[in-house]
N, C-alpha and C positions, 0 to 999 in steps of 0.2 A: 498432457502430451509434452515430452521434452523438446526443447528448442533445438533446431539444427545448428551445426557448427558455425555456418556463416551468420546466422541470426544472433548467436551468442557473441561472436566477434563484433558485430555491429553494435550490440547493446553495450559491450565493454568499452568500445571506442566512444560511443555517445556519452556514457558516464564519465569517461576520462575528459572529454571535451567540456562537459558542464563543470567538472571540478576545477579544471584549469581556468575557465572563465570566471568562476567565483573567486579563485585565488587572485586573479588580476584585480577584481573589485576590492578585495581585502587589502591588497598592497596599496592601491590608490587611496583608500581610506586611511591607512596607517601613515602614508607619506605626508598627510596634512599635519602630522605632529612629530614624526621621527625622520631622521636622516636615512638615506638609502642604505648606508653601510649597516645600520642597526636593523633595519627591516630584513636585509639579507641574512644577518646573523640569526635573528629570531626565527625566520623561515626555516633555516637549516637546523637550528636546535630543536624546534618542535617537530620538524620533519623527521629528525633522527628518532625522537621519542615514538613517533608513529611507526617507524620502520623496524625498531628493535623487536617487536613481537614476532617478526619473521624468523628470529632465531629460536623461538619456542616451539616451532613445528617439530613433529617426531623425527628423530634421526639427525637433527641439526645441532644446535648449541654453538659454542665458540669454535668447534672444529670446522663448522661450515665456512668460517672466514679465512681458512688457510688458502694462501695463494702465492704464486711466484711472480705475480704481475704488479707488485707494489710500486716500482718506479713508474710504470705506465699509468697507474691510478693517480699518482702524485701529479704528473704532467696534465692528465685529463682534468683533474680537479682544479688545478691552478687556472687553466684556460676557462673552465666552467664557471669559476668564481668571477672572473673578469666579465664573462658574458652575462652572468646574473646581475652584477653591479650595473652594467650598461642597460640591461633590459628593465630592471626595477626603476632606474632613474627615468627611463623613457615613459614607463607607466605612470610615474608620479608627476611628470612635468609636461608631457605632450597630451593632446587629445587622445582618449583611450582607443578609439577606432583607428586612428593614425598609427599609434604605437603597435597595436596588434597586427595591423595590415603589413607594416614593415617587418614585423617578426616572421611573417609567412614567407619572406624571401629566403629563409634558411635553406630549403631544399636546393635553391639555385647554387648556393655556396657549397652545399654538400656535394653536388655534382662536380664542381671545380676541384674541391679538395680530394675527391675520389681519384681524379686524374693525377693530381700532384703527389698524393701520399700512398695511394694503393696501386697506381699504375693502370687503372681501369681505362678501357677504350670507350670513348663516347663518340657516337656517330652523329651525322649532320642533323638528324631530326631532333635529337636531344639538345644539341648545341643551339638549334633554332629556338627550342623551348626556353633555354637559359637566357638567350638574347631577349626573348619576349618578356621574361620575368624582370630583366633589368629595365626594360622600357616601362614596365609597371611601377618599379621603384622610382624611376625618374618622374613619372606622372605625379606620384605622391609628393616627391621632394620639390619639384619645380625649381631647380637651381636657376639663379639669375633673376628670379622674381621677388617681389616683396613678401611673398608667402613663405619663402625658404628661411629656415633658421638653422644655425649650426647644431642645435640640439637634436635635430632629426638624424644627423649622422651618428649620434650615440646609439639610436635604435638600429641603424644599419650595422654598426660595429657589433652590437649584440648578436645580430643574425649571422655575421661572418664568423664570430667566435663559436657560436652554437653549431655552425656547420662543421667546423674543425672537431668539436666535441663529438658530434654524431659519427664521424669517421672513426674516432678513437673508441667509441662504444662498440661500433661494428667490429673493430679489431679485438676488443676484449671479449665480446660475446662468442668468439670462436672457441674459447676455452673456459669462460666464466658464465655461470648461471645468472639469470636476470636479477634475482633477489640479492645475490652477493654483490653485484655491481651497484645496486641501489644502496645497500648498507655501507659498503666501503666509501661510496661517493659522499654520502651524508656524514660519515665519520670524519672524513678529511675536510669537508666544507665547513664544519663547525669551527675548528680552530683557525682555518684560513680566513673566514669572514669575521671572526671575533677580534683579531688584531686591528684591522682598520676601524671596526666599530668602537674600539676603546678611545680612539682619537676624538670621537664626536659623541661620546656616551651621555645619555640621560635616560632615566628609567621611564618606561611607558606608564601612562596614567589612565585610570578609569577604563573606558571602553576600548582604548587602544590595545590593551592586552588581548581582547577578543579578536581584533583584526590580525595581530601578529601570530597568535595561536592558530587561527583559521588559515592563514597563509601557509604555515608549516604543514598542517594536517591535510589541507586540500591539495597542496603541491605533491606531497608524497603519495596520497591516495590516487591522484590523477596519473602519476608516473607508473604506479603498480598496475592500474587498469590498462594503461596504454601499452605496456610491455606484454601483458597477457593477450590483449586484442591482436597485436601484431604477430604473436606466436601462433595463433590458431586461424588467423584470417589473411586475406589477400590485401596487400598494401594499396593496390589500385582501387579496390572497393572501399577501403576504410578511409583513405585520405579525404574524399569529399565530405565525410561525416565530421572530420576534425575542423572543417571550415565553418561549422555551426558556431564555433567560438566567437567569430566576428559579430554576427547579428546579436548574440546574447550580450556581449560586452557593449556594443553600441546602444542596446536598449537600456542597460543599467547606466551607461554614461549619460543618456538623455534624462532618465528618471531621477538619478541621484545628483548629477553634476550639471544638468542643463546643457549638455554638449550635443551638438548636431554633427552629422557626417556630411562634409562638403562633397561636391560632385567629383572633384579631382581625387580625393581619397577613395571614394566608391569606385571610380573608373580604374584607378591604379590597382586597388585590391582585386577587382574582377580579373584584370590581366594577370596578376601574380598567381591567383588561384587557378586560372586556366592553365598557366605554365606548369604549376605544381601537379595538377591532375594529369597532364600528359607525361611529365617525368615519372610519376608514380606508375602510370600505365605501362610505360616502356620498361621500367625496372621489373615489373611483374612479368611481362612477356619474356624478357631476357632470362629471368630466373627459371621460368617454366621450360624455356628452350634448353638451358644448360642442364636442367634436371632430367629431361628426356633423352638428351644426346649423350650424357656422361655414361650411363650403363652400356650403351651400344659401343661407345669408344673403348670402354674398359674390356669389352668382350672380344675385341679384334684379335685375331691370332697373331703371334709373333711379336706382340708389343708388351 
């Protein structure tokens, strides 16, 4: 019996979440031996190797890469590399649950960026969710206490930059297919991350090769499943599934690195996830409303 579309979307999102969680663990393991810049380069290089087979699909080839959006890709990838450096550093140097929890603040900054760059109108209820998300971030950071470290702001910076990237992907996706975005992104990320890596270069040794290859393959695989899940499923229904990354990463952090989740990180993460769930719910409602009213408006006589 074939699966329904919502069930397929849920499975794709769950698969994406698991792959991203495993990528985080691979990055953490690699960071014990390699600099963040090198890990980012190898993640991008092996991620590109995993993405290239997309060009082998029938009717594609190099012609599939033709685009008139190269300047936008360059800007998107430069910001994306900055977000990657910050995010990978946070994974390698902060408690895993804390780094992942702060990364979930990205939708908050996506909402703000949508107002600034896309001119979207955000009503009071979504602004309330944004404010709630910021409270969750502050609960985790606890500025002014002995638990706060400047390194936590690196994780927040990764979320801010990731939010800007999400808006740029939204703009690109209006004219570009998802697979083309994935391939061009990794094509640019490889040289952009290679130059900083040269300054700290040392070859991986032994099992470290496994971790950097895994980071690349898992990251690209997770991205592919994620784009396909969002293409066929409702964002509001799929977003809670993506939150499964946090307990999976926390479990691996406990088993492999003897890390525990403090009550402030757990409380802040819960607040951020609740805010994200509401933002995703409102986005879905607004999308449905615009989809149903647009045909009626288009049919009005004299317009």
